[in-house]
N, CA, C and O atoms as a GROMACS GRO file, in nm:
protein
  576
    1MET      N    1  -1.463  -0.683   5.759
    1MET     CA    2  -1.404  -0.805   5.767
    1MET      C    3  -1.265  -0.814   5.802
    1MET      O    4  -1.219  -0.880   5.895
    2LEU      N    5  -1.190  -0.729   5.709
    2LEU     CA    6  -1.050  -0.725   5.730
    2LEU      C    7  -0.994  -0.665   5.859
    2LEU      O    8  -0.890  -0.699   5.915
    3LYS      N    9  -1.081  -0.568   5.897
    3LYS     CA   10  -1.045  -0.483   6.016
    3LYS      C   11  -1.067  -0.591   6.142
    3LYS      O   12  -0.989  -0.593   6.236
    4SER      N   13  -1.164  -0.666   6.134
    4SER     CA   14  -1.200  -0.761   6.245
    4SER      C   15  -1.079  -0.878   6.258
    4SER      O   16  -1.039  -0.926   6.364
    5LEU      N   17  -1.033  -0.910   6.130
    5LEU     CA   18  -0.930  -1.006   6.132
    5LEU      C   19  -0.796  -0.943   6.204
    5LEU      O   20  -0.735  -0.998   6.296
    6LYS      N   21  -0.767  -0.829   6.152
    6LYS     CA   22  -0.649  -0.770   6.207
    6LYS      C   23  -0.655  -0.744   6.367
    6LYS      O   24  -0.562  -0.772   6.442
    7GLU      N   25  -0.777  -0.689   6.408
    7GLU     CA   26  -0.807  -0.688   6.558
    7GLU      C   27  -0.785  -0.821   6.626
    7GLU      O   28  -0.719  -0.822   6.731
    8LYS      N   29  -0.832  -0.927   6.578
    8LYS     CA   30  -0.818  -1.062   6.639
    8LYS      C   31  -0.648  -1.102   6.635
    8LYS      O   32  -0.591  -1.153   6.731
    9ARG      N   33  -0.597  -1.077   6.535
    9ARG     CA   34  -0.450  -1.094   6.521
    9ARG      C   35  -0.371  -1.030   6.630
    9ARG      O   36  -0.293  -1.094   6.701
   10ALA      N   37  -0.397  -0.885   6.643
   10ALA     CA   38  -0.336  -0.813   6.724
   10ALA      C   39  -0.361  -0.849   6.879
   10ALA      O   40  -0.276  -0.836   6.967
   11LYS      N   41  -0.490  -0.895   6.897
   11LYS     CA   42  -0.517  -0.937   7.048
   11LYS      C   43  -0.442  -1.076   7.078
   11LYS      O   44  -0.391  -1.099   7.187
   12LEU      N   45  -0.441  -1.164   6.973
   12LEU     CA   46  -0.361  -1.284   6.999
   12LEU      C   47  -0.223  -1.268   7.028
   12LEU      O   48  -0.162  -1.333   7.112
   13ILE      N   49  -0.171  -1.171   6.951
   13ILE     CA   50  -0.023  -1.151   6.952
   13ILE      C   51   0.014  -1.093   7.112
   13ILE      O   52   0.107  -1.132   7.181
   14THR      N   53  -0.074  -1.001   7.145
   14THR     CA   54  -0.063  -0.928   7.282
   14THR      C   55  -0.090  -1.031   7.396
   14THR      O   56  -0.019  -1.020   7.496
   15ASP      N   57  -0.179  -1.126   7.393
   15ASP     CA   58  -0.203  -1.224   7.481
   15ASP      C   59  -0.098  -1.323   7.487
   15ASP      O   60  -0.061  -1.369   7.596
   16ALA      N   61  -0.040  -1.366   7.359
   16ALA     CA   62   0.064  -1.455   7.367
   16ALA      C   63   0.204  -1.392   7.442
   16ALA      O   64   0.280  -1.452   7.518
   17GLN      N   65   0.211  -1.271   7.403
   17GLN     CA   66   0.323  -1.207   7.460
   17GLN      C   67   0.329  -1.181   7.627
   17GLN      O   68   0.427  -1.173   7.701
   18GLN      N   69   0.190  -1.172   7.654
   18GLN     CA   70   0.173  -1.174   7.803
   18GLN      C   71   0.188  -1.293   7.872
   18GLN      O   72   0.222  -1.297   7.990
   19LEU      N   73   0.163  -1.396   7.801
   19LEU     CA   74   0.188  -1.548   7.848
   19LEU      C   75   0.325  -1.577   7.884
   19LEU      O   76   0.362  -1.623   7.992
   20VAL      N   77   0.392  -1.549   7.792
   20VAL     CA   78   0.551  -1.605   7.781
   20VAL      C   79   0.627  -1.484   7.843
   20VAL      O   80   0.747  -1.508   7.854
   21SER      N   81   0.590  -1.363   7.885
   21SER     CA   82   0.683  -1.252   7.924
   21SER      C   83   0.696  -1.276   8.078
   21SER      O   84   0.770  -1.198   8.138
   22LYS      N   85   0.644  -1.358   8.137
   22LYS     CA   86   0.643  -1.403   8.288
   22LYS      C   87   0.784  -1.463   8.316
   22LYS      O   88   0.849  -1.520   8.229
   23LYS      N   89   0.824  -1.448   8.434
   23LYS     CA   90   0.953  -1.512   8.476
   23LYS      C   91   0.913  -1.678   8.478
   23LYS      O   92   0.978  -1.755   8.407
   24ASP      N   93   0.834  -1.715   8.540
   24ASP     CA   94   0.805  -1.856   8.556
   24ASP      C   95   0.697  -1.903   8.456
   24ASP      O   96   0.581  -1.898   8.497
   25VAL      N   97   0.721  -1.952   8.318
   25VAL     CA   98   0.631  -1.983   8.234
   25VAL      C   99   0.608  -2.139   8.244
   25VAL      O  100   0.707  -2.214   8.241
   26THR      N  101   0.485  -2.188   8.256
   26THR     CA  102   0.487  -2.319   8.265
   26THR      C  103   0.450  -2.387   8.128
   26THR      O  104   0.402  -2.317   8.038
   27ALA      N  105   0.467  -2.508   8.111
   27ALA     CA  106   0.441  -2.583   7.997
   27ALA      C  107   0.302  -2.564   7.926
   27ALA      O  108   0.278  -2.559   7.805
   28GLU      N  109   0.227  -2.555   8.018
   28GLU     CA  110   0.079  -2.537   7.976
   28GLU      C  111   0.074  -2.399   7.912
   28GLU      O  112   0.024  -2.388   7.800
   29GLU      N  113   0.122  -2.299   7.972
   29GLU     CA  114   0.106  -2.154   7.920
   29GLU      C  115   0.195  -2.152   7.791
   29GLU      O  116   0.153  -2.082   7.699
   30ARG      N  117   0.315  -2.221   7.772
   30ARG     CA  118   0.384  -2.208   7.658
   30ARG      C  119   0.308  -2.288   7.547
   30ARG      O  120   0.309  -2.245   7.431
   31ALA      N  121   0.244  -2.399   7.579
   31ALA     CA  122   0.158  -2.464   7.473
   31ALA      C  123   0.038  -2.367   7.424
   31ALA      O  124   0.003  -2.354   7.307
   32LYS      N  125  -0.019  -2.304   7.533
   32LYS     CA  126  -0.127  -2.212   7.484
   32LYS      C  127  -0.077  -2.085   7.406
   32LYS      O  128  -0.150  -2.022   7.330
   33ALA      N  129   0.049  -2.056   7.431
   33ALA     CA  130   0.114  -1.935   7.337
   33ALA      C  131   0.134  -1.993   7.210
   33ALA      O  132   0.105  -1.925   7.111
   34HIS      N  133   0.180  -2.112   7.194
   34HIS     CA  134   0.215  -2.163   7.059
   34HIS      C  135   0.067  -2.180   6.990
   34HIS      O  136   0.056  -2.141   6.874
   35VAL      N  137  -0.029  -2.227   7.046
   35VAL     CA  138  -0.167  -2.222   6.991
   35VAL      C  139  -0.200  -2.102   6.944
   35VAL      O  140  -0.244  -2.098   6.829
   36MET      N  141  -0.187  -1.990   7.013
   36MET     CA  142  -0.209  -1.861   6.971
   36MET      C  143  -0.138  -1.799   6.872
   36MET      O  144  -0.192  -1.714   6.802
   37LEU      N  145   0.007  -1.839   6.853
   37LEU     CA  146   0.079  -1.803   6.746
   37LEU      C  147   0.040  -1.865   6.621
   37LEU      O  148   0.042  -1.807   6.512
   38ALA      N  149   0.001  -1.999   6.641
   38ALA     CA  150  -0.045  -2.075   6.516
   38ALA      C  151  -0.174  -2.022   6.473
   38ALA      O  152  -0.197  -2.020   6.352
   39ASP      N  153  -0.263  -1.979   6.556
   39ASP     CA  154  -0.381  -1.910   6.514
   39ASP      C  155  -0.352  -1.747   6.434
   39ASP      O  156  -0.422  -1.697   6.346
   40VAL      N  157  -0.232  -1.690   6.494
   40VAL     CA  158  -0.191  -1.566   6.432
   40VAL      C  159  -0.157  -1.593   6.279
   40VAL      O  160  -0.193  -1.516   6.191
   41ASP      N  161  -0.082  -1.711   6.255
   41ASP     CA  162  -0.034  -1.741   6.124
   41ASP      C  163  -0.142  -1.769   6.043
   41ASP      O  164  -0.129  -1.741   5.924
   42LEU      N  165  -0.263  -1.827   6.088
   42LEU     CA  166  -0.384  -1.865   6.016
   42LEU      C  167  -0.438  -1.713   5.972
   42LEU      O  168  -0.460  -1.681   5.856
   43LEU      N  169  -0.453  -1.631   6.082
   43LEU     CA  170  -0.530  -1.502   6.055
   43LEU      C  171  -0.441  -1.429   5.945
   43LEU      O  172  -0.497  -1.387   5.843
   44GLU      N  173  -0.310  -1.414   5.963
   44GLU     CA  174  -0.230  -1.365   5.863
   44GLU      C  175  -0.255  -1.412   5.719
   44GLU      O  176  -0.265  -1.327   5.631
   45GLN      N  177  -0.265  -1.549   5.689
   45GLN     CA  178  -0.307  -1.590   5.583
   45GLN      C  179  -0.459  -1.546   5.526
   45GLN      O  180  -0.489  -1.532   5.407
   46ASP      N  181  -0.532  -1.531   5.620
   46ASP     CA  182  -0.674  -1.479   5.580
   46ASP      C  183  -0.675  -1.338   5.552
   46ASP      O  184  -0.752  -1.294   5.467
   47ILE      N  185  -0.601  -1.265   5.614
   47ILE     CA  186  -0.564  -1.114   5.593
   47ILE      C  187  -0.499  -1.099   5.452
   47ILE      O  188  -0.538  -1.016   5.370
   48ALA      N  189  -0.410  -1.174   5.434
   48ALA     CA  190  -0.346  -1.167   5.287
   48ALA      C  191  -0.436  -1.213   5.176
   48ALA      O  192  -0.422  -1.165   5.063
   49ILE      N  193  -0.529  -1.306   5.203
   49ILE     CA  194  -0.638  -1.328   5.095
   49ILE      C  195  -0.726  -1.221   5.087
   49ILE      O  196  -0.762  -1.187   4.974
   50GLU      N  197  -0.773  -1.154   5.199
   50GLU     CA  198  -0.868  -1.060   5.202
   50GLU      C  199  -0.799  -0.929   5.107
   50GLU      O  200  -0.847  -0.879   5.006
   51GLU      N  201  -0.693  -0.900   5.164
   51GLU     CA  202  -0.610  -0.778   5.101
   51GLU      C  203  -0.607  -0.813   4.944
   51GLU      O  204  -0.651  -0.730   4.863
   52ARG      N  205  -0.555  -0.937   4.902
   52ARG     CA  206  -0.543  -0.970   4.772
   52ARG      C  207  -0.676  -0.953   4.684
   52ARG      O  208  -0.684  -0.901   4.573
   53ALA      N  209  -0.779  -1.010   4.760
   53ALA     CA  210  -0.907  -1.002   4.685
   53ALA      C  211  -0.955  -0.852   4.662
   53ALA      O  212  -1.014  -0.815   4.561
   54ALA      N  213  -0.925  -0.775   4.763
   54ALA     CA  214  -0.975  -0.633   4.742
   54ALA      C  215  -0.890  -0.553   4.662
   54ALA      O  216  -0.938  -0.447   4.620
   55THR      N  217  -0.764  -0.584   4.629
   55THR     CA  218  -0.669  -0.531   4.531
   55THR      C  219  -0.710  -0.566   4.396
   55THR      O  220  -0.712  -0.480   4.308
   56LEU      N  221  -0.747  -0.698   4.374
   56LEU     CA  222  -0.798  -0.745   4.251
   56LEU      C  223  -0.921  -0.683   4.210
   56LEU      O  224  -0.938  -0.661   4.090
   57ALA      N  225  -1.023  -0.646   4.306
   57ALA     CA  226  -1.134  -0.598   4.274
   57ALA      C  227  -1.118  -0.450   4.219
   57ALA      O  228  -1.183  -0.405   4.125
   58VAL      N  229  -1.018  -0.377   4.296
   58VAL     CA  230  -1.002  -0.254   4.256
   58VAL      C  231  -0.927  -0.241   4.109
   58VAL      O  232  -0.948  -0.140   4.043
   59GLU      N  233  -0.860  -0.322   4.069
   59GLU     CA  234  -0.798  -0.346   3.936
   59GLU      C  235  -0.888  -0.369   3.847
   59GLU      O  236  -0.880  -0.312   3.738
   60GLN      N  237  -0.988  -0.456   3.876
   60GLN     CA  238  -1.094  -0.522   3.772
   60GLN      C  239  -1.192  -0.380   3.753
   60GLN      O  240  -1.227  -0.345   3.640
   61ARG      N  241  -1.222  -0.317   3.852
   61ARG     CA  242  -1.312  -0.196   3.842
   61ARG      C  243  -1.240  -0.077   3.735
   61ARG      O  244  -1.297  -0.007   3.651
   62SER      N  245  -1.094  -0.081   3.773
   62SER     CA  246  -1.023   0.037   3.703
   62SER      C  247  -1.002   0.005   3.563
   62SER      O  248  -0.990   0.092   3.477
   63SER      N  249  -0.998  -0.123   3.539
   63SER     CA  250  -0.968  -0.179   3.390
   63SER      C  251  -1.075  -0.209   3.310
   63SER      O  252  -1.057  -0.267   3.203
   64GLY      N  253  -1.206  -0.172   3.354
   64GLY     CA  254  -1.335  -0.209   3.291
   64GLY      C  255  -1.346  -0.108   3.171
   64GLY      O  256  -1.269  -0.012   3.170
   65ARG      N  257  -1.411  -0.119   3.100
   65ARG     CA  258  -1.453  -0.058   2.979
   65ARG      C  259  -1.502   0.083   3.021
   65ARG      O  260  -1.588   0.101   3.108
   66PRO      N  261  -1.441   0.182   2.953
   66PRO     CA  262  -1.476   0.332   2.995
   66PRO      C  263  -1.623   0.360   2.956
   66PRO      O  264  -1.669   0.292   2.865
   67PRO      N  265  -1.694   0.444   3.008
   67PRO     CA  266  -1.827   0.467   2.973
   67PRO      C  267  -1.832   0.522   2.830
   67PRO      O  268  -1.745   0.599   2.788
   68ARG      N  269  -1.926   0.486   2.763
   68ARG     CA  270  -1.955   0.539   2.631
   68ARG      C  271  -1.988   0.684   2.610
   68ARG      O  272  -2.066   0.739   2.688
   69ALA      N  273  -1.937   0.746   2.516
   69ALA     CA  274  -1.963   0.885   2.488
   69ALA      C  275  -2.101   0.922   2.463
   69ALA      O  276  -2.175   0.833   2.422
   70GLN      N  277  -2.145   1.028   2.478
   70GLN     CA  278  -2.282   1.049   2.444
   70GLN      C  279  -2.280   1.107   2.304
   70GLN      O  280  -2.176   1.140   2.248
   71ALA      N  281  -2.406   1.117   2.246
   71ALA     CA  282  -2.406   1.154   2.101
   71ALA      C  283  -2.344   1.310   2.096
   71ALA      O  284  -2.382   1.400   2.172
   72GLY      N  285  -2.252   1.324   2.004
   72GLY     CA  286  -2.218   1.460   1.984
   72GLY      C  287  -2.118   1.516   2.081
   72GLY      O  288  -2.073   1.630   2.069
   73GLU      N  289  -2.084   1.433   2.179
   73GLU     CA  290  -1.986   1.467   2.297
   73GLU      C  291  -1.851   1.454   2.247
   73GLU      O  292  -1.814   1.349   2.194
   74GLY      N  293  -1.773   1.561   2.263
   74GLY     CA  294  -1.625   1.563   2.232
   74GLY      C  295  -1.585   1.590   2.081
   74GLY      O  296  -1.470   1.587   2.039
   75THR      N  297  -1.701   1.617   2.004
   75THR     CA  298  -1.666   1.633   1.859
   75THR      C  299  -1.736   1.789   1.825
   75THR      O  300  -1.845   1.822   1.873
   76ALA      N  301  -1.669   1.863   1.750
   76ALA     CA  302  -1.729   1.976   1.702
   76ALA      C  303  -1.779   1.946   1.560
   76ALA      O  304  -1.708   1.914   1.466
   77VAL      N  305  -1.918   1.963   1.558
   77VAL     CA  306  -1.985   1.959   1.421
   77VAL      C  307  -1.967   2.066   1.323
   77VAL      O  308  -2.031   2.170   1.338
   78THR      N  309  -1.901   2.054   1.243
   78THR     CA  310  -1.888   2.167   1.139
   78THR      C  311  -1.966   2.144   1.009
   78THR      O  312  -2.014   2.032   0.992
   79ASP      N  313  -1.984   2.247   0.907
   79ASP     CA  314  -2.060   2.211   0.787
   79ASP      C  315  -2.000   2.105   0.712
   79ASP      O  316  -2.070   2.024   0.650
   80GLU      N  317  -1.861   2.100   0.713
   80GLU     CA  318  -1.786   1.992   0.621
   80GLU      C  319  -1.818   1.850   0.676
   80GLU      O  320  -1.835   1.761   0.593
   81THR      N  321  -1.830   1.819   0.815
   81THR     CA  322  -1.839   1.703   0.878
   81THR      C  323  -1.993   1.678   0.856
   81THR      O  324  -2.027   1.563   0.830
   82ARG      N  325  -2.092   1.780   0.864
   82ARG     CA  326  -2.242   1.741   0.836
   82ARG      C  327  -2.253   1.708   0.704
   82ARG      O  328  -2.328   1.614   0.677
   83ALA      N  329  -2.189   1.770   0.609
   83ALA     CA  330  -2.217   1.746   0.484
   83ALA      C  331  -2.157   1.600   0.445
   83ALA      O  332  -2.229   1.522   0.382
   84ALA      N  333  -2.028   1.566   0.482
   84ALA     CA  334  -1.973   1.429   0.464
   84ALA      C  335  -2.039   1.324   0.510
   84ALA      O  336  -2.044   1.218   0.446
   85GLU      N  337  -2.110   1.344   0.648
   85GLU     CA  338  -2.206   1.248   0.713
   85GLU      C  339  -2.314   1.225   0.626
   85GLU      O  340  -2.343   1.110   0.596
   86LYS      N  341  -2.380   1.326   0.579
   86LYS     CA  342  -2.500   1.321   0.498
   86LYS      C  343  -2.486   1.252   0.373
   86LYS      O  344  -2.572   1.176   0.328
   87ALA      N  345  -2.369   1.281   0.314
   87ALA     CA  346  -2.315   1.207   0.196
   87ALA      C  347  -2.297   1.058   0.217
   87ALA      O  348  -2.333   0.977   0.132
   88ALA      N  349  -2.243   1.025   0.326
   88ALA     CA  350  -2.214   0.894   0.357
   88ALA      C  351  -2.355   0.818   0.382
   88ALA      O  352  -2.379   0.701   0.350
   89PHE      N  353  -2.442   0.906   0.443
   89PHE     CA  354  -2.568   0.829   0.479
   89PHE      C  355  -2.642   0.806   0.339
   89PHE      O  356  -2.698   0.698   0.318
   90VAL      N  357  -2.643   0.896   0.256
   90VAL     CA  358  -2.701   0.886   0.112
   90VAL      C  359  -2.657   0.763   0.044
   90VAL      O  360  -2.735   0.684  -0.010
   91ASP      N  361  -2.520   0.750   0.048
   91ASP     CA  362  -2.448   0.634  -0.022
   91ASP      C  363  -2.498   0.506   0.049
   91ASP      O  364  -2.523   0.406  -0.018
   92TYR      N  365  -2.513   0.507   0.173
   92TYR     CA  366  -2.540   0.370   0.229
   92TYR      C  367  -2.686   0.334   0.198
   92TYR      O  368  -2.717   0.217   0.176
   93ILE      N  369  -2.780   0.440   0.195
   93ILE     CA  370  -2.917   0.411   0.163
   93ILE      C  371  -2.941   0.367   0.005
   93ILE      O  372  -3.021   0.284  -0.039
   94LYS      N  373  -2.856   0.440  -0.057
   94LYS     CA  374  -2.869   0.418  -0.229
   94LYS      C  375  -2.796   0.296  -0.264
   94LYS      O  376  -2.855   0.218  -0.339
   95TYR      N  377  -2.668   0.260  -0.221
   95TYR     CA  378  -2.577   0.175  -0.264
   95TYR      C  379  -2.545   0.060  -0.168
   95TYR      O  380  -2.511  -0.052  -0.208
   96GLY      N  381  -2.560   0.095  -0.033
   96GLY     CA  382  -2.540  -0.001   0.047
   96GLY      C  383  -2.385  -0.007   0.096
   96GLY      O  384  -2.339  -0.105   0.155
   97THR      N  385  -2.309   0.112   0.065
   97THR     CA  386  -2.176   0.119   0.092
   97THR      C  387  -2.147   0.203   0.213
   97THR      O  388  -2.223   0.294   0.243
   98ARG      N  389  -2.037   0.175   0.284
   98ARG     CA  390  -2.023   0.250   0.405
   98ARG      C  391  -1.892   0.336   0.397
   98ARG      O  392  -1.787   0.279   0.368
   99ASN      N  393  -1.892   0.442   0.416
   99ASN     CA  394  -1.778   0.540   0.436
   99ASN      C  395  -1.728   0.562   0.576
   99ASN      O  396  -1.750   0.666   0.638
  100THR      N  397  -1.659   0.457   0.626
  100THR     CA  398  -1.620   0.447   0.784
  100THR      C  399  -1.537   0.548   0.810
  100THR      O  400  -1.517   0.564   0.930
  101SER      N  401  -1.476   0.630   0.730
  101SER     CA  402  -1.375   0.743   0.792
  101SER      C  403  -1.453   0.857   0.827
  101SER      O  404  -1.399   0.952   0.885
  102VAL      N  405  -1.592   0.858   0.795
  102VAL     CA  406  -1.681   0.987   0.835
  102VAL      C  407  -1.747   0.932   0.953
  102VAL      O  408  -1.787   1.016   1.034
  103LEU      N  409  -1.768   0.808   0.981
  103LEU     CA  410  -1.858   0.764   1.098
  103LEU      C  411  -1.805   0.796   1.224
  103LEU      O  412  -1.682   0.796   1.229
  104LYS      N  413  -1.870   0.824   1.332
  104LYS     CA  414  -1.826   0.857   1.454
  104LYS      C  415  -1.826   0.717   1.544
  104LYS      O  416  -1.751   0.692   1.638
  105GLU      N  417  -1.925   0.636   1.493
  105GLU     CA  418  -1.920   0.492   1.548
  105GLU      C  419  -1.989   0.420   1.446
  105GLU      O  420  -2.054   0.468   1.353
  106GLN      N  421  -1.962   0.274   1.479
  106GLN     CA  422  -2.003   0.192   1.359
  106GLN      C  423  -2.101   0.081   1.443
  106GLN      O  424  -2.070   0.031   1.551
  107ARG      N  425  -2.234   0.051   1.362
  107ARG     CA  426  -2.319  -0.041   1.428
  107ARG      C  427  -2.340  -0.144   1.316
  107ARG      O  428  -2.297  -0.126   1.202
  108ASP      N  429  -2.403  -0.244   1.351
  108ASP     CA  430  -2.438  -0.347   1.255
  108ASP      C  431  -2.573  -0.321   1.222
  108ASP      O  432  -2.658  -0.358   1.302
  109LEU      N  433  -2.608  -0.265   1.122
  109LEU     CA  434  -2.727  -0.218   1.074
  109LEU      C  435  -2.835  -0.306   1.010
  109LEU      O  436  -2.951  -0.273   0.985
  110THR      N  437  -2.772  -0.430   0.988
  110THR     CA  438  -2.856  -0.553   0.946
  110THR      C  439  -2.923  -0.644   1.047
  110THR      O  440  -2.994  -0.737   1.008
  111THR      N  441  -2.904  -0.621   1.172
  111THR     CA  442  -2.945  -0.698   1.277
  111THR      C  443  -3.096  -0.694   1.307
  111THR      O  444  -3.154  -0.788   1.360
  112GLY      N  445  -3.157  -0.575   1.268
  112GLY     CA  446  -3.305  -0.556   1.304
  112GLY      C  447  -3.386  -0.597   1.181
  112GLY      O  448  -3.327  -0.610   1.074
  113ASN      N  449  -3.510  -0.618   1.190
  113ASN     CA  450  -3.593  -0.662   1.087
  113ASN      C  451  -3.702  -0.572   1.064
  113ASN      O  452  -3.786  -0.599   0.978
  114THR      N  453  -3.709  -0.454   1.144
  114THR     CA  454  -3.801  -0.343   1.158
  114THR      C  455  -3.752  -0.218   1.155
  114THR      O  456  -3.633  -0.195   1.181
  115GLY      N  457  -3.835  -0.125   1.123
  115GLY     CA  458  -3.786   0.029   1.136
  115GLY      C  459  -3.703   0.073   1.046
  115GLY      O  460  -3.653  -0.011   0.971
  116VAL      N  461  -3.671   0.200   1.033
  116VAL     CA  462  -3.591   0.263   0.930
  116VAL      C  463  -3.464   0.319   1.004
  116VAL      O  464  -3.461   0.361   1.120
  117VAL      N  465  -3.360   0.313   0.915
  117VAL     CA  466  -3.231   0.369   0.959
  117VAL      C  467  -3.213   0.520   0.916
  117VAL      O  468  -3.197   0.558   0.800
  118ILE      N  469  -3.217   0.600   1.027
  118ILE     CA  470  -3.202   0.762   1.005
  118ILE      C  471  -3.084   0.809   1.074
  118ILE      O  472  -3.067   0.797   1.195
  119ALA      N  473  -3.005   0.862   0.997
  119ALA     CA  474  -2.890   0.946   1.045
  119ALA      C  475  -2.930   1.055   1.144
  119ALA      O  476  -3.022   1.129   1.109
  120GLN      N  477  -2.878   1.072   1.253
  120GLN     CA  478  -2.924   1.186   1.349
  120GLN      C  479  -2.923   1.325   1.278
  120GLN      O  480  -3.019   1.401   1.285
  121ASP      N  481  -2.821   1.350   1.216
  121ASP     CA  482  -2.825   1.500   1.123
  121ASP      C  483  -2.926   1.491   1.019
  121ASP      O  484  -2.960   1.599   0.971
  122PHE      N  485  -2.984   1.378   0.970
  122PHE     CA  486  -3.069   1.378   0.888
  122PHE      C  487  -3.215   1.382   0.920
  122PHE      O  488  -3.300   1.390   0.832
  123TYR      N  489  -3.245   1.377   1.051
  123TYR     CA  490  -3.358   1.381   1.107
  123TYR      C  491  -3.450   1.504   1.088
  123TYR      O  492  -3.570   1.496   1.060
  124GLY      N  493  -3.375   1.621   1.106
  124GLY     CA  494  -3.435   1.758   1.074
  124GLY      C  495  -3.484   1.777   0.928
  124GLY      O  496  -3.572   1.857   0.899
  125THR      N  497  -3.426   1.704   0.844
  125THR     CA  498  -3.460   1.712   0.704
  125THR      C  499  -3.588   1.638   0.692
  125THR      O  500  -3.677   1.678   0.616
  126ILE      N  501  -3.602   1.526   0.766
  126ILE     CA  502  -3.720   1.441   0.738
  126ILE      C  503  -3.838   1.507   0.809
  126ILE      O  504  -3.950   1.498   0.758
  127ILE      N  505  -3.819   1.573   0.925
  127ILE     CA  506  -3.910   1.655   0.992
  127ILE      C  507  -3.961   1.780   0.899
  127ILE      O  508  -4.080   1.812   0.906
  128GLU      N  509  -3.898   1.831   0.837
  128GLU     CA  510  -3.926   1.940   0.736
  128GLU      C  511  -4.009   1.874   0.625
  128GLU      O  512  -4.107   1.927   0.574
  129ALA      N  513  -3.962   1.753   0.590
  129ALA     CA  514  -4.052   1.706   0.473
  129ALA      C  515  -4.192   1.679   0.528
  129ALA      O  516  -4.291   1.688   0.454
  130GLN      N  517  -4.200   1.650   0.642
  130GLN     CA  518  -4.330   1.594   0.694
  130GLN      C  519  -4.419   1.713   0.744
  130GLN      O  520  -4.525   1.692   0.803
  131CYS      N  521  -4.377   1.830   0.721
  131CYS     CA  522  -4.460   1.954   0.775
  131CYS      C  523  -4.572   1.967   0.694
  131CYS      O  524  -4.562   1.932   0.577
  132PRO      N  525  -4.683   2.014   0.737
  132PRO     CA  526  -4.811   2.027   0.667
  132PRO      C  527  -4.817   2.088   0.528
  132PRO      O  528  -4.903   2.050   0.448
  133SER      N  529  -4.723   2.186   0.498
  133SER     CA  530  -4.696   2.247   0.361
  133SER      C  531  -4.658   2.136   0.275
  133SER      O  532  -4.693   2.144   0.158
  134ALA      N  533  -4.585   2.024   0.317
  134ALA     CA  534  -4.563   1.934   0.213
  134ALA      C  535  -4.672   1.846   0.178
  134ALA      O  536  -4.673   1.793   0.067
  135TYR      N  537  -4.768   1.826   0.265
  135TYR     CA  538  -4.888   1.742   0.237
  135TYR      C  539  -4.983   1.821   0.145
  135TYR      O  540  -5.063   1.765   0.070
  136SER      N  541  -4.971   1.949   0.155
  136SER     CA  542  -5.076   2.028   0.066
  136SER      C  543  -5.016   2.048  -0.087
  136SER      O  544  -5.079   2.115  -0.169
  137ARG      N  545  -4.901   1.992  -0.117
  137ARG     CA  546  -4.865   2.006  -0.239
  137ARG      C  547  -4.935   1.901  -0.354
  137ARG      O  548  -4.876   1.864  -0.456
  138GLY      N  549  -5.027   1.876  -0.328
  138GLY     CA  550  -5.081   1.775  -0.429
  138GLY      C  551  -5.112   1.636  -0.355
  138GLY      O  552  -5.131   1.539  -0.429
  139SER      N  553  -5.116   1.622  -0.254
  139SER     CA  554  -5.139   1.484  -0.192
  139SER      C  555  -5.290   1.465  -0.220
  139SER      O  556  -5.366   1.562  -0.224
  140PRO      N  557  -5.332   1.340  -0.241
  140PRO     CA  558  -5.485   1.321  -0.285
  140PRO      C  559  -5.578   1.354  -0.196
  140PRO      O  560  -5.688   1.392  -0.234
  141SER      N  561  -5.548   1.343  -0.062
  141SER     CA  562  -5.642   1.382   0.044
  141SER      C  563  -5.672   1.538   0.045
  141SER      O  564  -5.775   1.579   0.098
  142THR      N  565  -5.588   1.617  -0.007
  142THR     CA  566  -5.607   1.763   0.014
  142THR      C  567  -5.672   1.824  -0.106
  142THR      O  568  -5.721   1.937  -0.107
  143ARG      N  569  -5.669   1.731  -0.222
  143ARG     CA  570  -5.722   1.794  -0.336
  143ARG      C  571  -5.869   1.787  -0.343
  143ARG      O  572  -5.937   1.690  -0.309
  144THR      N  573  -5.923   1.928  -0.400
  144THR     CA  574  -6.083   1.918  -0.398
  144THR      C  575  -6.120   1.928  -0.548
  144THR      O  576  -6.238   1.924  -0.583
   0.00000   0.00000   0.00000
C-alpha cells in the first residue's frame, strides 16, 4: 500500500512538472497542475499516516511482553537450591506458608478446586513412593 502511494505521488509530480515546464502554459493546464499538486498533498498525508501506523506497529511488537522462560531455563539447580525448594514446598503443604525467596515463579495455588499441587523437583520422590515395592510393604491387597 505504501509503495503504491509513493508511486502515485511520484507520477503526479512528474506529470505536473511536464505540464508547467512548457513555454506556453494555458490556464487549463495550470489548473490541471494545481489539481495534481493538491492530490500530491493528499497522498503525502496518506503516506505519513501509513508510515506512522507502521512505526507504531513495530514499537508495539517490540515492547510486548518477552516470552516466558521454560522450566529450569537459565538457572543452575544445585543441591542447596533443590533442598530449599523442597523445604519451601513442605512448609507450604504443612502450614500454608510461602517462602517466596526460593521460588522461581509465583502462581496463585488457590484458584483450582481439583488436583494436587506437586513441586517439579518433588515429583521423582512421589514416583519412587509409588513403585511396586512400596505396595508390597503391607498393603491389604498384597497380604495373604
